[in-house]
C-alpha positions in Angstrom: 181.7 330.4 -85.5 185.4 331.1 -84.2 186.1 327.8 -83.1 184.7 325.8 -86.2 187.4 327.5 -88.6 190.0 326.6 -85.7 193.0 323.6 -87.5 192.3 320.5 -86.0 194.9 318.8 -83.6 198.5 318.2 -85.0 200.4 315.0 -84.4 204.0 315.2 -83.3 206.3 313.5 -85.6 207.2 310.5 -83.2 203.8 309.7 -83.8 203.7 309.2 -87.0 207.0 307.6 -87.2 205.2 304.7 -85.0 202.5 304.8 -86.5 204.3 303.9 -90.4 206.2 301.1 -88.8 203.3 299.7 -86.8 201.4 299.1 -90.5 204.9 297.6 -92.0 205.1 295.4 -88.7 201.1 294.4 -89.0 201.5 293.9 -93.0 204.4 291.7 -92.8 203.1 289.4 -89.8 199.9 289.0 -92.2 201.5 288.5 -95.2 203.9 285.8 -92.9 201.1 284.3 -91.7 199.5 283.9 -94.8 202.1 282.4 -96.3 202.2 279.7 -93.6 199.1 279.5 -94.5 199.5 278.7 -98.3 202.4 276.6 -98.0 200.0 274.6 -95.0 196.9 273.8 -97.3 199.6 272.9 -99.9 200.7 270.5 -98.1 197.1 269.6 -96.8 195.7 269.2 -100.3 199.2 266.9 -101.3 198.6 264.7 -98.5 194.8 264.5 -99.0 195.0 263.7 -102.5 197.9 261.4 -101.5 195.6 259.7 -99.2 192.8 259.7 -101.2 194.3 258.0 -103.9 195.7 255.7 -101.7 192.4 255.2 -100.2 190.8 254.4 -103.7 193.3 252.2 -104.8 192.9 250.4 -102.0 189.5 250.1 -102.1 190.1 249.5 -105.9 192.1 246.3 -104.9 189.2 245.3 -102.7 186.7 245.5 -105.0 188.6 243.3 -107.4 189.1 240.9 -104.4 185.9 240.7 -104.2 184.6 240.4 -107.4 187.0 237.4 -107.5 185.7 236.2 -104.4 182.4 236.3 -105.9 183.2 234.6 -109.1 184.3 231.7 -107.2 181.9 231.1 -105.1 179.4 231.9 -108.6 181.4 229.3 -110.6 181.0 226.9 -106.9 177.2 227.0 -107.2 177.5 226.7 -110.8 179.1 222.9 -111.0 176.6 222.6 -108.2 173.9 223.4 -109.9 175.1 221.3 -113.2 175.7 218.0 -110.9 172.1 218.3 -109.4 170.3 218.9 -112.6 172.3 216.0 -113.9 171.3 213.9 -111.3 167.5 214.8 -111.1 167.8 214.2 -114.6 169.2 210.9 -114.1 166.6 209.9 -111.2 163.8 210.4 -113.5 164.7 208.0 -116.1 165.2 205.6 -112.9 161.4 206.9 -111.6 160.4 206.0 -115.4 162.1 202.4 -115.1 160.1 202.4 -111.4 157.0 203.1 -113.3 157.2 200.6 -116.2 158.5 198.0 -113.3 155.3 198.6 -111.6 153.3 198.5 -114.8 155.1 195.5 -115.8 153.6 193.3 -112.5 150.2 194.0 -113.2 149.8 191.8 -116.0 151.3 188.4 -114.2 149.4 189.3 -111.2 146.3 189.9 -112.8 147.1 186.1 -114.7 148.4 184.8 -111.3 144.7 185.7 -110.0 143.0 184.0 -113.1 145.1 180.7 -112.9 143.4 180.5 -109.1 139.6 181.9 -109.8 139.9 179.5 -113.1 141.1 176.7 -111.2 138.4 176.8 -108.7 136.3 175.4 -111.8 137.8 171.9 -111.1 135.8 169.5 -110.1 135.7 166.3 -108.2 138.9 164.3 -106.7 140.9 167.1 -108.5 139.4 169.9 -106.9 143.1 169.7 -104.3 145.3 172.2 -102.5 148.2 170.5 -105.2 151.4 172.0 -105.4 150.6 174.4 -108.2 147.7 175.9 -106.1 150.4 176.6 -103.0 153.0 178.3 -106.0 149.8 180.1 -107.4 150.0 182.1 -104.4 153.1 182.4 -103.1 153.3 183.7 -107.1 150.5 186.1 -106.0 151.7 186.8 -102.8 155.3 188.0 -104.3 154.3 189.9 -107.0 152.0 191.8 -104.6 155.2 192.4 -102.3 157.0 193.6 -105.1 154.3 196.1 -106.4 154.5 197.1 -102.4 158.3 197.7 -102.5 158.3 199.3 -106.2 155.7 201.8 -104.6 157.5 202.7 -101.5 160.7 203.3 -104.0 158.8 205.4 -106.1 157.6 207.6 -103.3 161.3 208.2 -102.2 162.4 208.4 -105.8 159.3 211.5 -106.2 160.4 212.5 -102.6 164.3 213.1 -103.9 163.3 214.4 -106.5 161.6 217.3 -104.8 164.7 217.6 -102.7 166.7 217.9 -105.6 164.7 221.0 -107.2 164.6 222.5 -103.8 168.4 222.6 -103.7 168.7 223.5 -107.5 166.2 226.5 -106.5 168.3 227.8 -103.7 171.3 227.1 -106.3 169.2 229.6 -108.8 168.5 232.1 -106.7 172.0 232.0 -105.1 173.6 232.3 -108.9 171.1 235.0 -109.5 172.2 237.3 -106.5 175.5 236.2 -107.2 175.2 237.7 -111.2 173.8 240.7 -109.8 176.4 241.4 -107.3 178.9 240.8 -110.0 177.3 243.3 -112.0 177.0 245.6 -110.2 180.8 245.3 -108.4 181.6 245.1 -112.3 180.1 248.7 -113.1 181.1 250.2 -109.8 185.0 248.7 -110.5 185.1 250.1 -114.4 184.1 254.3 -113.0 186.9 256.2 -112.5 187.0 260.3 -111.1 186.4 260.7 -114.8 183.8 259.3 -115.7 180.3 261.2 -116.6 177.4 261.2 -114.7 179.1 260.3 -111.0 176.9 262.3 -108.6 176.9 262.9 -104.9 175.0 260.5 -102.8 173.1 261.7 -99.7 172.2 257.8 -98.7 174.9 256.0 -99.3 176.5 255.8 -95.9 173.1 254.7 -94.7 173.4 251.0 -93.5 169.8 249.2 -94.4 169.0 246.4 -92.1 169.5 243.6 -94.5 173.0 244.1 -93.9 174.5 240.7 -93.6 178.1 240.1 -92.8 180.3 238.8 -94.8 180.7 235.3 -92.7 177.1 235.2 -93.2 177.5 235.8 -96.5 179.9 232.8 -96.9 177.9 230.2 -94.9 174.5 231.3 -97.2 176.5 230.1 -100.5 178.1 227.0 -98.1 174.6 225.7 -96.8 173.5 226.1 -100.3 176.8 224.1 -101.5 176.2 221.3 -98.7 172.4 220.7 -99.4 173.3 220.2 -103.1 175.9 218.0 -102.3 174.2 216.4 -99.8 171.0 215.4 -101.8 173.4 214.5 -105.1 174.8 211.6 -102.1 171.4 211.0 -101.9 170.5 210.6 -104.8 173.2 208.1 -105.8 172.7 205.9 -102.8 168.9 205.9 -103.8 169.9 205.3 -107.6 172.0 202.6 -106.3 169.2 201.3 -103.9 167.2 201.0 -107.3 168.9 199.3 -109.3 169.2 196.8 -106.6 165.9 196.4 -106.2 164.9 196.3 -110.1 167.2 193.5 -110.3 166.1 191.5 -107.4 162.7 191.8 -108.0 163.2 190.5 -111.7 165.3 187.7 -110.4 162.5 186.4 -107.8 159.5 187.4 -110.0 161.0 185.0 -112.8 162.2 182.3 -110.2 158.2 182.0 -109.0 156.7 182.5 -112.7 158.8 179.4 -113.4 158.2 177.5 -110.2 155.0 177.8 -110.7 155.1 177.0 -114.5 157.6 173.6 -113.7 154.2 172.7 -110.9 152.0 173.2 -113.7 154.2 171.0 -115.9 154.7 168.4 -113.1 151.0 168.8 -112.8 150.1 168.4 -116.2 151.8 165.5 -116.7 150.3 163.4 -113.3 146.8 164.4 -114.7 147.8 162.7 -118.1 149.1 160.2 -116.2 146.6 159.7 -114.3 143.6 159.8 -116.9 145.7 157.0 -119.0 145.5 154.8 -116.7 141.7 155.3 -116.2 141.4 155.0 -119.8 143.5 151.7 -119.9 141.6 150.9 -117.2 138.0 151.8 -119.0 139.5 149.9 -121.9 139.9 146.7 -119.7 136.4 147.2 -117.9 134.8 147.8 -121.2 136.6 144.6 -122.5 135.6 142.5 -119.5 131.9 143.9 -119.8 131.9 142.4 -123.2 133.2 139.2 -121.9 130.5 139.0 -119.1 128.0 139.8 -121.6 128.6 137.0 -123.7 129.3 134.5 -120.7 125.3 135.3 -119.1 124.9 134.9 -123.1 126.4 131.7 -122.8 125.0 130.6 -119.9 121.3 131.9 -120.7 121.4 130.0 -124.0 123.4 126.8 -121.4 119.9 126.9 -119.5 117.2 127.2 -122.5 119.8 124.4 -124.5 118.7 122.0 -121.4 114.7 122.5 -121.3 114.7 119.6 -124.9 116.5 117.1 -122.6 114.6 117.6 -119.4 111.7 117.6 -121.5 112.8 114.2 -123.2 113.4 112.0 -120.3 110.7 113.5 -117.9 108.3 112.2 -121.3 109.8 108.7 -121.3 109.6 109.0 -117.2 105.8 109.4 -117.6 105.6 106.8 -120.9 107.5 103.8 -118.4 105.0 105.1 -115.5 102.6 103.3 -117.4 104.1 99.9 -118.0 101.6 97.1 -117.1 101.7 95.1 -113.8 105.3 93.1 -114.0 106.9 95.2 -116.5 106.5 98.4 -114.3 110.2 97.5 -113.0 112.3 100.1 -111.5 115.2 99.4 -114.2 118.5 100.5 -114.8 116.7 102.4 -117.7 114.4 104.1 -115.5 117.2 104.7 -113.3 119.1 106.9 -115.2 116.1 108.8 -116.2 115.3 109.6 -112.9 119.0 110.9 -112.3 119.1 112.0 -115.6 116.1 114.3 -114.9 117.1 115.0 -111.6 120.7 116.7 -112.9 119.3 118.4 -115.5 116.8 120.2 -113.1 119.4 120.2 -110.4 121.4 122.2 -113.0 119.2 124.3 -114.5 117.6 125.5 -111.1 121.5 126.5 -110.1 120.7 129.7 -111.6 123.6 131.6 -109.1 126.2 131.5 -112.1 124.3 133.8 -114.1 123.0 135.9 -111.1 126.1 136.2 -110.0 127.2 137.3 -113.4 124.8 139.3 -114.2 126.0 141.1 -110.9 129.2 141.4 -112.0 127.6 143.3 -115.3 126.4 145.4 -113.4 129.4 146.7 -111.2 131.5 146.5 -114.6 128.9 149.1 -115.7 128.9 151.1 -112.4 132.8 151.1 -112.8 132.7 152.1 -116.4 130.7 155.1 -115.2 132.5 156.0 -112.9 135.7 155.9 -114.9 134.1 157.9 -117.2 133.4 160.6 -114.8 136.6 160.4 -113.6 138.1 160.9 -117.1 135.8 163.7 -117.8 137.2 165.3 -114.4 140.9 164.6 -115.7 140.0 166.5 -118.7 138.2 169.3 -117.6 141.5 169.8 -115.0 143.4 169.7 -118.2 141.7 171.7 -120.1 141.8 174.0 -117.1 145.4 173.3 -116.2 146.8 173.1 -119.6 144.8 175.5 -121.9 143.2 178.0 -119.8 146.0 178.2 -117.7 149.4 177.6 -119.4 148.9 179.4 -122.5 147.4 182.6 -120.5 150.9 182.3 -118.7 152.7 182.3 -122.4 151.9 185.7 -122.3 153.7 186.8 -119.3 157.2 188.5 -120.0 159.6 189.8 -117.3 161.9 192.6 -118.0 165.0 194.3 -116.8 163.7 197.7 -116.5 
């Protein structure tokens, strides 16, 4: 208990002065370090601020450059889109021209085929493979060739329209993406440090696997532009080809149509001339027939007219044969009567002239029938060529589509 009440150990004054000096030294050292740290923090804050402002300014410039780049490509795509749309619209009008031209070939082909079919109804000697038929066959072949050519051109046009629309689709999709990207970058450019509702985005620094390089980005739009240019150039070349085809085929059709019509006119003239000559011959035959009929009638009458004289002569001879005795003389009368009877009998018996005349009449009748039949053949041919065919061909109309 005595120990508990004993005074604690006391320090020496020197120790007291030393302890105070250490406190002052430690405090001043801590203060110095704190002041240095404060100055360094202020310098670092200032440096970070400047760096942040510089970086943000640099990002803003790059963002603006990017926006201008997107605008440039968007304008390029817009121009190409407008061009390919206009070109496709024009190509659609060329397609309609081809379709009308194809439709316009059908009637001439049907008419040519009908003409060939009608001309099979010619008969006899007129069923000939003449120039008209040759030109009609050629016309049908020309029209069939033109239809095939126009059909191929139409198929090529449809394919080119499909290619144009494919290029347009790519441009549309690219433009849509460019519009979205520009909208996003415009929004990004509008953001400032004081913009409300800006947030921390934990996943913003994560690069997804579908990021592309700037070179690939340019190549993608460049390919779309080049494809559009290619299809536009192909369309221009195809339009020139279609113009040439339509012009050439129309000229070929007109030329061949005129060849057929000329052949028809010449043939009709030939047939009419032949018919006229046949009718002239028929008139001559009919005149000759009438003349020969008169001749036969005259011959018959002449023969009939000799019956009286021969009877008279023969009766006289018969009576004079009964003269008596010496009176039965072969005198000049008797001799003349004998000559008369012989001459008349001989002339009557010579019916060869009549027979020949009747033979000629029969020949003339046959010739008349033949000529009449041939004239009917020519009339049939003229009806086919002039009425059925040529009148039908008047409806042929060949236009420049």
